[in-house]
N, C-alpha and C positions, 0 to 999 in steps of 0.2 A: 542463125540468130536465136532460134529457139534452143539449141544445144548450150549456147553461152547463158541464156536465162535460167535453164534447168542447173547448170553448174553453179551458177551464182547463188541458187537457193540451197544447193546441197552442202556447199561449203560452211556456210553458218551453222547448219544443223550438225554437221561432223564436230564443229568447234564445242557445240553445246554438249553433245554426247561425251566428248573427251572430258569436258570440264566436270561432268557428273561422274563418269566411270573411274577416272584416275583416283580421286579421294577415297571412293568406295572399296577399291582394290586395295588401296593403301591401309585402309581400316581393316580389311580382311587379312592381310598379311600380319598385322599387330595381333588380331585374334587368334590367328594360326600359332603365333609364337607364345601367347599365353597358354594355349591347349597344351603345348609341348610340356610346360612346367607342371600343369595338372596331372598329365599322364605320367610324368616321372614320380609324382608323389605318392602314387598308388601304393609302393612298397612301404613308405612311411605310415601312411593310413592304416594299411593292414597290420603292421607291428604296434601301432598304437591300440587298435581295436583288440588285438590279442593280449596286450598288457592290462587292459581294463577288465576283459574277460577273466583274467587271472587274479583280479583284485587289486590290482595297483592303482592307487590314486592318480587323477591327473597331475598333481603338482609333483609327483615323483617320476613322471614320464619325461625324457629327453633324449636327444639324438645319442648322447653317451650311455645313459641307461639301457637303451634299446640295442646298442652296439652299431648304430648307424652312422655312416660318414657323412659329413655335411658337403663335401665337394660334390659337385653335380658333373655329369658327363655330357649334358646337353648342350646344343649349340646356342641356345638363348637363355639358359638358366645358369646363374653363377653359383648358387647354393640352395639347399634345401635343409632346413633345421626344424627340430622338434623341441619345444620349449612348453613345459607344462601341458603336455599332450597335444598342443597346437601346432600344426605343421606350417612352416612359413616358407614361401618359394620367393626367391630374390632373383631378378633377372639382371643379366649382363651378357657378356661375350658379344655375339654378333646380333644381339637384340636390337630392335628399334630404339631410337632415341627416346620414343615416348613410353619405353619400358624400362631402359637401364637404370639401374639403382633403385627401382620401385619393387614392391611386394604385394603378394596376395596371401592371405591366411586362410587356413582350413581348419575349422574348429570343431572338435568332436563335441557332441552331446549325448546324454543318456536319457532314454524314455523310461516311462514308469516300469517297463518291463526289464530294464537293464540292457536293452539294446543300444549299440552305439550308432548314432546317425551323425553325418557330417554337415556342417554349415559352411558354405563357401562365400568368401569375401564379405560383401555388404548384404548378403540375403537376410531375411528375416528368420528368427527362430521358430521352428514349428511348434504347435500346441502341445504341451505336455512334455517338451524337452528342456532339459536343464544343461545349457551350454558350459564348457569347461572355463571359459572366459566370457565376462559380461560385455565388456566394450570392444569386441573383436572386430568390429566394422571400421574403427578408427585405425587399425593396422594394415589395411588394404588401401594402398595409394594410387592404384591404377585407375584410370578413367573409367566410368561405368561402361561407355560404348565399347571398350575393349574386352569387357568381361562377358563370359557366357551368360545367357539369361538366368540361369539358375544361381548365379553369384552377385546378381544386382539386387538392389535394395527395394 
């Protein structure tokens, strides 16, 4: 009789734990898919920084001017494009429905010393940095909970 009572108290606890852990795991999977795009964009970011260092203005920096392909070879990323120095990652392929067709932008900014700093998604512009695009946060349409903490507003 005691075993039945213990089992009866364990079953609801298991259901509660499952109800909490399954959505958390699904959110984790979406965040890992976002991370793939951010890692794939590193070559684009480096190319933009090199162009800025050589004196090219943001307005003149694009995938074409840098000789970069916009086709992405990732499992979750459809394309990565550079437009006016800004790197745009568009998700597709095997990405979650929460990401498919959505994008995140990485915006370069220049410090007073001429260094290039990157502003991700909906993050705030650091003090003393002039971004390549003023309204950049409007171009990231992925829910904040799926963005890395450095990319949230």
